[in-house]
N, C-alpha and C positions, 0 to 999 in steps of 0.2 A: 876165080870165075868171074867173068864180066856180066854185069846185069844188063838186061835189055834196055835200050834207050827209051822205049815207050813207057816202061815201068818207072824209070827215073823221072820222066816228064810228068807222069800222073802224080807221082809222089811230091814232086816239086810244086805242082799246082795246088794239091791238098794243103801242104804246109803254108804256102803263101795265102791261101783263103783263111786258114786258122789264124795266121798272124794278123791278117787284115781285120778279122772279126774281133780279135783281142784289142787291137788299137781302137776300133770303133767303140767298143764297150767301155774302154778306159776314158775315151773323150766324152761319152754319154754320162758316165758317172761323174766326171769332173764338171761337166756343164750343169748337171743337176745339183751339185753341191755348191757351185759358185754363181749360177745364174740368178736373175732377179725374180722375185715372186710376181705373179701376174697382176697387173694393174698398178704395181708400185714402181718407184724410181730408185735406181741404184747408181752410186757413184763411188769412186775411190778418192778419199780425202786425206789430208795431212794435218797434223796438229797433235794435241795431247792424246787423242784416240785415233791415230792414223789407221787407215784400213777402209773397209767397205761400209758405206752408209746406205741404209735402205729406208726410204720414206713411203709410208702407206697412209698418209694423213688424208682425212676427209673422203674416205671411200665407202662410207656406210657399212663398214665391216661389222659383223655380229660375232665372228669368231676369229681367233688368231690364225693367220695363214700357216699352213703346214709345210710350205716349200721355201721357208726362209733360208738363204745360203748360210752354211755353218761357219763361214769366215766373216760374218757381219759383226761390226764393232759398234755401230750406232743403229738403233731401230726406233723409228717414229711411227707410232700407232695412234696418235692424237686425233681428236675430232672424228671419232667413229662411234659405233653403237655397241660396243662391248659391255656386257653385264657382269661377266665373271671371268676370273682367270683360273683355269683348271690346274691340277697338279702336274708337274713336269712340263709345263707349257713351253719353257725355254731350255729344256734339258740338253738339246743338241746344239747349243750356241756357246761353246766354251770360251769364245773370244769377246762376248758381248760386254761392252763397258758402259754404254749409255742406253737407257730404255725409257721412252716417253709414252706414257699411257694416259696422259691428261685429256680432259674434255671428253670423257666417255660417259657410260652409265654404270660404271662398276659398283656393285654393292657387295660382292663376295670375292674374297681371295682364299681359295681353298689351301688346306695344309699342303706344303710342298710346291706352291705356285712358282716360286723362284728357285726351286732346287736346281743345283748345278751352276749357279752364278755366284757362289760364295767368294771365289778367288778373283773373278774378272769384273763383276759389276761395280761401277764407281758412282753412278748417278741414276736415280729412279724418280720419275715424276708421276705421282698419282693425284695431282691436284684436279680440282673441278670434276669430281665424280659424285657417287652416291654412297660413299663409304660411311657407315655409322659406327663400326667398331673394327677391331683388328684381331686377327688370330696370329699370335707370335710364331706358330708353327708354319705359317705361310711363307715367312721369310728365310727360314731354314739357315739361320746364322749369317745371312747377307748383311754386310755392314755398309752398304752404299749410302751416299748422301741422298736423303729422301725429302721430297716436297709433298706435303699432305694437306695443303691449304685448300679452302673452298669446298669442303665436304660437310654434310649435315651430321656432325659428330653426336653420338649418344655418349655422354661422359659418365662412365661408371668405373667400378673397380677393375674390371677386365681391361679397359682402355688405360687406365692409370698404371696397370702392371706391364702392359705391352709397350708403351711408348719409350720408356727408358732403355729399351733393348735396341732402339733404332738410332742411327746417326742422322739427325734431322737438319735440314737446311735452316739457316737463321730466320728466313721469312716464316717458317712454321711456328715460331714463337708466338706470333700474333695471329697467324692464320688458322690455327686449330682452335675453333670456337665451339663451345657447347650449345647445340640446338635444343637437346633434351639431356636430362641427367637423372641419376639415381644414386643415393636416395633423394626422395622428393623435397626434403628440407634442406638440401645442400646449398641452394641458392646459386647454382652454377650457370644458369641460362645467360647466353651472351658473353660469357667470361672467356678470355683467352686461356685455354686450359693450362698451358705450360708456364704462364706467368702467375697463376693463382697458387702461390707457395703454400698457403694454409689450407687449401682445399684437399680434404681427405675423403675420398669416396669409398674407401675400404673399411670405414669405421663400423658399418653394419656387419660386414663379413668378419671383422675382428671380434665384434661382440658375439656373433653367432659362434665363432670358433671358441671363444672363451667359455660360453655356456656349454658347448659340446665337451670341452675339456673338463669343466666342473662336473657335468653329468657322468662322464667316464670315470673321473676320480672317485665320485660318490659311489659309483657301481662297484669299483674295485674295493673301496673301503668297506662297503657292506659285505662283499664276499669274504674279505679278510676277517671282519668281525664274526661273521657266521661260522667261518672255519674255526676260529679261536673258541667260540662258545661250544661248538660240537667237540673240539678237542678236549676242553676242560671238563665237560660233562662226561665224555667217554673215560677220561682218566679218573674222575671221581668215582665212577661206577666200578672200575677196575680196582681202585684203592679201597673201596668198601668191601668188595669181595675178598680182597687180600687180607684186610683187617679182620674180617669174620673168620677167615681161615686161621689166622694167627691166634685169635681168641680161643679157638677150639683146641689148640695144641696142648696147653697146660692140663685140661681135664683129662685128656687121653694119657698124659704122662703120669698123672696121679694114680689113675687106675692100674697102670702098669706097675708102679711102685707097690701098690697095695697087694697085687697079686704076687709079687716077688716076696713080700714079707710073709704072707700066708704059706708059701711054699717053703720058706726057710724054717718056720715054726714046725711044720709037719716033719 
């Protein structure tokens, strides 16, 4: 049976409109994923990190842009007003190899701040900020070469534990300088932290840990002694009762023998 030509025409128009809408949506999504963030400058470059470069320098940004193209390889956010990096801030940038956050007001890197960049990130610049300490969980196993110079570091056991987990730029050897320190008698002010080989800022924590271990051991020792004393006393009481019972057995046996003798005589 032949279909009416009008029906075929309407059906063709509908199909064409659906296809056209699909193409437009695809182009919009592609543009959203690859276009440049507002106010920033994007370019394609070649070299060790060939791909898209996005520069958002000196834009007075207080937050990280949300529309960064997911094919970005280099991202420059330097000379802005960023104060913190929230968790998963760069999670949608699987190709990011270089990240410049220098010359901001960063004082906090939240746990998971660089999550998702473990495999891709090769260079991280956090110099000239307001960082005083580091949370190792912020880096989430990221092994990028890191520049941490020019921050007002508070040198303590936490920082001493966190730094060995990072792959630091050579300039950081002299650029990580203690502005404040703990314990107060460490004498670390103005000292390049990584070059002070004899500086042990975890000694107080170690002493505290040792004291805690001694207290714990003493507590267990006291419990063991108390149990042994209770066990010995309990056994002594049982032994005394058993001994009394045994002492009573011969007298009963004698009476039984006497009764047997009388019965025999009768």
